C-alpha positions, 0 to 999 in steps of 0.5 A, spaced: 227 449 286 234 447 287 236 451 281 232 457 283 236 457 289 243 456 285 241 462 281 239 467 286 246 465 290 250 466 283 246 473 282 247 475 290 254 473 289 255 478 282 251 484 286 255 483 292 261 484 288 264 477 289 267 475 283 263 469 280 267 463 278 268 464 271 271 471 272 277 468 276 283 467 272 285 460 271 291 457 275 296 454 271 302 449 273 307 453 269 313 450 272 311 444 269 310 447 262 316 451 263 320 445 265 319 443 257 321 449 254 326 449 249 331 454 247 329 459 242 336 461 240 343 459 242 344 465 247 338 462 251 342 458 256 336 457 261 330 456 257 326 454 264 328 461 267 326 465 261 319 461 261 318 462 268 319 470 268 315 471 262 309 467 265 310 470 271 309 477 268 303 475 263 300 472 269 301 479 273 298 483 266 292 478 266 290 479 273 289 487 271 285 485 265 281 479 266 275 481 269 274 486 264 274 482 258 268 479 256 266 472 258 266 469 251 273 471 250 275 469 257 273 462 256 276 462 249 282 464 251 283 460 257 281 454 252 286 456 247 292 457 252 291 450 254 292 446 247 297 441 247 297 440 255 302 446 256 298 451 259 301 458 258 299 465 261 303 468 255 298 465 250 292 467 254 295 474 255 296 474 247 289 471 245 286 477 250 290 482 247 289 480 240 281 479 241 281 486 244 285 489 238 291 491 241 298 489 240 301 483 244 305 486 249 309 480 251 311 475 246 313 467 248 320 466 249 319 458 249 317 453 244 313 448 246 315 441 245 314 439 238 314 446 235 
């Protein structure tokens, strides 16, 4: 009976236009990720700032396309973006764009530790 009620609540939430939990963009601690960013070129004197700028731009783009992406793609890209313990909106955006057959619009300007 409890599962039935939960199913009805999930159905009602979907029908009423409320986003289901799976449709919400994951929250990443990109500050911690960017603290580990390494310079990619000698000109990259502040890799933390570059990383934060890229991650913020990617998060904005993801907010526009996240709910329209297929659930399986969202799940896969959400998991892939967290590989290695350094979650990244840039990685997630790139994954979604590749899955949709479009060219990535933002490239990562950071290097994860060990790369």
